C-alpha positions in Angstrom: -164.3 76.4 -58.1 -162.3 73.1 -57.7 -160.5 74.3 -54.3 -163.7 76.1 -52.8 -162.7 72.8 -50.0 -159.3 73.8 -49.2 -159.9 76.6 -47.0 -162.4 74.1 -45.3 -160.0 71.6 -44.8 -157.4 74.2 -43.0 -160.0 74.4 -40.9 -161.0 71.4 -39.9 -157.7 70.7 -39.6 -156.2 73.1 -37.4 -159.3 72.4 -35.2 -158.5 69.0 -35.0 -154.8 68.9 -34.3 -155.8 71.8 -31.6 -158.5 69.0 -29.7 -155.0 66.9 -30.2 -152.9 68.7 -28.8 -154.9 69.8 -25.5 -155.9 66.1 -24.6 -152.1 65.8 -25.0 -151.7 68.6 -22.5 -153.6 67.2 -19.6 -153.3 69.0 -16.7 -152.6 68.1 -12.6 -152.7 70.6 -9.6 -151.5 69.5 -5.8 -150.9 72.6 -3.8 -148.3 73.1 -0.7 -150.0 74.8 2.1 -149.1 74.8 5.8 -145.9 72.3 4.7 -148.1 69.9 3.6 -149.2 69.0 0.3 -153.8 68.8 -0.9 -154.8 66.5 -2.3 -152.5 64.3 -0.7 -153.7 60.8 -3.4 -154.3 62.2 -7.2 -155.0 59.8 -9.1 -153.5 60.2 -12.9 -154.0 58.4 -16.0 -150.9 55.3 -16.8 -149.3 55.3 -20.1 -149.5 59.2 -20.9 -147.7 62.2 -19.9 -149.0 65.1 -18.0 -148.3 67.7 -16.5 -147.9 68.4 -12.9 -148.4 72.1 -11.7 -147.3 72.2 -7.8 -148.3 75.7 -6.1 -146.8 76.4 -3.2 -149.4 78.5 -0.7 -145.8 78.8 2.0 -144.1 82.1 2.4 -141.1 79.2 2.2 -139.6 76.9 -0.3 -140.3 73.3 -0.8 -138.3 70.9 -2.7 -141.0 68.5 -4.7 -139.1 65.2 -4.7 -140.3 61.4 -5.6 -137.5 58.7 -6.3 -140.1 56.7 -7.8 -140.7 59.8 -10.3 -136.6 60.5 -10.8 -138.1 64.2 -10.4 -136.6 66.9 -7.9 -138.0 69.9 -8.6 -138.0 73.6 -5.6 -140.5 75.7 -5.9 -140.3 78.8 -3.8 -142.3 80.6 -1.3 -145.3 82.0 -3.1 -144.8 80.6 -6.6 -145.8 77.6 -8.5 -143.8 75.2 -10.5 -145.1 73.3 -13.3 -143.5 69.2 -13.4 -144.1 67.3 -16.9 -144.4 63.6 -15.8 -145.4 60.6 -17.4 -145.5 57.8 -19.5 -146.2 55.6 -15.9 -147.1 52.5 -15.6 -150.3 51.8 -13.6 -149.3 52.2 -9.6 -148.6 54.3 -6.7 -145.4 56.6 -7.0 -144.5 58.7 -3.9 -143.6 61.9 -3.2 -142.7 64.1 -0.9 -141.3 68.0 0.2 -137.9 67.5 1.5 -137.4 70.6 3.0 -140.8 69.0 5.6 -140.6 65.8 5.4 -142.9 64.9 8.7 -145.5 66.3 7.3 -145.2 67.1 3.4 -146.0 63.3 2.0 -148.4 62.5 -1.0 -148.9 59.8 -3.7 -150.0 60.0 -7.4 -151.7 56.9 -8.2 -151.5 56.0 -11.9 -154.3 54.0 -13.0 
C-alpha cells in the first residue's frame, strides 16, 4: 500500500518529460519551389534551439547556405532535409540557395 503512488509518479514524470522534449524540438519549415524559398521571411524564437525542415519541391538540387547561421546543406531535388539551428540572438539572419542565388533568398528573424 505504501508504494501505490509509485506507478502514478512514473506516469506523471514520463508525461512531463515528453512535453519538455516536444517543446525543445520546435520546428519550422521552408519550401523551395521554382528556385525560390517560401516563405522568404521566417520568424523563429531567439535563445532556443530549433529544427528547420527544408523541403525541395524542384527536380534539381539546391544548397541552403547561410554565412550568418554558419550552415550549408545540399537538398537533392524532390526531397527534404532537417537543419539544426540555434540558439540565436535576436536579429535577422540571411540565407540563400547557392545554386540559384538570383532568386533563392530569404531571412530568419529571431525574436
